[in-house]
KOLRO-475723 format. One line per field, with one value per residue: chain; x, y negated, z negated of N, C-alpha, C in turn; residue number from 1; residue in three letters. Coordinates in Angstrom, 1 decimal. Layout:
BEGIN
chain A|...
n.xx X|...
n.yy Y|...
n.zz Z|...
ca.xx X|...
ca.yy Y|...
ca.zz Z|...
c.xx X|...
c.yy Y|...
c.zz Z|...
n NUM|...
res ALA|...
//
This chain:
BEGIN
chain A|A|A|A|A|A|A|A|A|A|A|A|A|A|A|A|A|A|A|A|A|A|A|A|A|A|A|A|A|A|A|A|A|A|A|A|A|A|A|A|A|A|A|A|A|A|A|A|A|A|A|A|A|A|A|A|A|A|A
n.xx 0.9|0.3|0.8|-1.7|-3.5|-4.2|-2.8|-1.1|-0.5|-2.7|-4.6|-3.8|-4.5|-7.2|-10.4|-13.4|-16.3|-18.6|-18.2|-15.7|-13.6|-10.8|-10.0|-10.1|-8.4|-9.8|-8.5|-9.5|-12.1|-11.7|-12.2|-12.6|-13.0|-15.2|-15.6|-16.8|-18.9|-20.2|-19.9|-18.7|-16.6|-16.2|-13.4|-12.6|-11.0|-8.6|-9.2|-10.6|-14.0|-15.6|-18.3|-21.2|-23.6|-22.7|-21.6|-21.4|-23.4|-22.2|-22.4
n.yy 1.2|-2.3|-5.8|-6.4|-4.6|-2.5|-0.4|-2.4|-1.9|-0.5|-2.4|-3.3|-1.2|-0.8|-1.6|-3.5|-1.6|-2.2|-4.2|-3.7|-5.4|-7.3|-7.4|-9.5|-10.0|-10.4|-11.3|-12.2|-11.2|-8.6|-7.4|-6.5|-8.5|-9.1|-11.5|-11.7|-9.9|-10.8|-9.5|-8.1|-5.7|-3.6|-2.9|-0.2|1.1|0.9|1.8|1.1|0.8|1.5|1.5|0.5|0.3|-0.1|-2.5|-6.1|-8.8|-11.7|-15.1
n.zz 0.0|0.4|0.0|1.0|0.1|1.5|4.1|6.2|8.9|9.7|10.3|12.8|14.4|14.1|15.3|15.8|15.4|16.8|18.7|19.7|19.4|18.0|14.4|11.5|8.4|5.3|2.4|-0.1|-0.4|0.2|2.8|6.2|8.9|11.6|13.7|16.2|16.1|13.8|11.4|8.3|7.2|4.4|2.3|0.5|-2.3|-0.9|1.6|4.7|5.4|8.1|9.0|10.6|9.2|6.6|6.6|5.9|6.7|8.2|6.9
ca.xx 0.0|1.1|0.1|-3.0|-4.4|-4.2|-1.7|-1.3|-0.4|-4.0|-5.3|-3.4|-5.1|-8.6|-11.2|-14.8|-17.0|-19.7|-17.7|-14.3|-12.6|-9.9|-10.6|-9.3|-8.4|-10.1|-7.9|-10.3|-13.2|-11.2|-13.0|-12.2|-14.1|-15.4|-16.3|-17.6|-20.2|-20.8|-20.0|-17.6|-16.5|-15.5|-12.2|-12.8|-9.9|-7.6|-9.7|-11.6|-15.2|-15.9|-19.6|-22.0|-24.6|-22.1|-21.0|-22.1|-23.6|-21.6|-23.4
ca.yy 0.0|-3.5|-7.0|-6.5|-3.7|-1.3|-0.4|-3.5|-1.4|0.0|-3.5|-3.4|-0.1|-0.8|-2.6|-3.5|-0.5|-2.7|-5.0|-3.2|-6.5|-7.2|-7.7|-10.3|-9.5|-11.4|-10.8|-12.6|-10.3|-7.2|-7.0|-6.7|-9.4|-9.2|-12.7|-11.5|-9.2|-11.4|-8.5|-7.9|-4.3|-3.5|-2.0|0.4|2.0|0.8|2.4|0.3|1.5|1.0|1.9|-0.7|0.3|-0.5|-3.9|-7.2|-9.8|-13.0|-16.1
ca.zz 0.0|0.5|-0.6|1.6|-0.6|2.4|5.0|7.2|10.2|10.0|10.9|14.2|15.1|14.0|16.0|15.4|16.0|17.6|19.9|20.1|19.3|16.8|13.1|10.6|7.0|4.2|1.2|-1.3|-0.4|0.5|3.9|7.6|9.5|13.0|14.0|17.4|15.7|12.7|10.3|7.5|6.8|3.1|2.0|-0.8|-2.7|0.1|2.8|5.4|5.7|9.4|9.4|10.7|8.1|5.4|6.8|5.4|7.7|7.9|6.7
c.xx 0.9|0.3|-1.4|-4.0|-4.7|-3.1|-1.9|-1.2|-1.8|-4.8|-5.0|-4.1|-6.6|-9.3|-12.7|-15.6|-18.2|-19.2|-16.4|-13.3|-11.8|-10.6|-9.6|-9.5|-8.8|-9.7|-8.8|-11.4|-12.9|-12.2|-12.2|-13.3|-14.1|-16.3|-17.3|-19.0|-20.9|-20.9|-18.7|-17.6|-15.7|-14.3|-12.4|-11.7|-8.8|-8.0|-10.8|-12.8|-15.8|-17.3|-20.5|-23.1|-24.0|-21.5|-22.0|-22.2|-23.0|-22.7|-23.2
c.yy -1.2|-4.6|-7.1|-5.5|-2.5|-1.4|-1.4|-3.0|-0.9|-1.1|-3.6|-2.3|-0.1|-1.9|-2.5|-2.4|-0.9|-3.4|-4.5|-4.3|-6.5|-7.8|-8.7|-9.8|-10.6|-10.8|-11.1|-11.6|-8.9|-6.7|-7.2|-7.4|-9.3|-10.4|-12.5|-10.8|-9.9|-10.4|-8.5|-6.5|-4.2|-2.6|-1.5|1.4|2.0|1.4|1.6|1.2|0.9|1.4|0.6|-0.8|-0.2|-2.0|-5.0|-8.2|-11.1|-14.1|-17.2
c.zz 0.0|-0.2|-0.1|0.9|0.3|3.3|6.1|8.6|10.7|10.7|12.4|15.0|15.1|14.8|15.5|16.1|16.9|18.8|20.5|20.1|18.0|15.5|12.4|9.2|6.1|2.9|-0.1|-1.5|-0.2|1.6|5.2|8.3|11.0|13.3|15.2|17.0|14.5|11.5|9.6|6.9|5.5|3.2|0.6|-1.1|-1.6|1.4|3.5|5.7|7.0|9.9|9.5|9.6|6.8|5.4|6.3|6.5|7.3|7.8|7.8
n 1|2|3|4|5|6|7|8|9|10|11|12|13|14|15|16|17|18|19|20|21|22|23|24|25|26|27|28|29|30|31|32|33|34|35|36|37|38|39|40|41|42|43|44|45|46|47|48|49|50|51|52|53|54|55|56|57|58|59
res MET|SER|GLU|TYR|GLY|PHE|ASP|ARG|ARG|MET|LEU|GLU|ALA|LEU|VAL|CYS|PRO|GLN|THR|GLN|GLN|ARG|LEU|GLU|TYR|ASP|ALA|ASP|ARG|GLN|GLU|LEU|VAL|SER|LYS|ALA|ALA|GLY|LEU|ALA|PHE|PRO|ILE|ARG|ASP|GLY|ILE|PRO|VAL|MET|LEU|ILE|ASP|GLU|ALA|ARG|ALA|LEU|GLU
//
């Protein structure tokens, strides 16, 4: 693990499951954010949960 709370290399490999576009890391909320989809995917115990049903809609 790194300062990110998960393996930073994972961010380079993951894309939004809805849009297939890149994600941004929100360290304060421990989420991966897809601005294109308007969704934030939680990171739980260092593991990104990339399920649309588990994502939070961005405000």
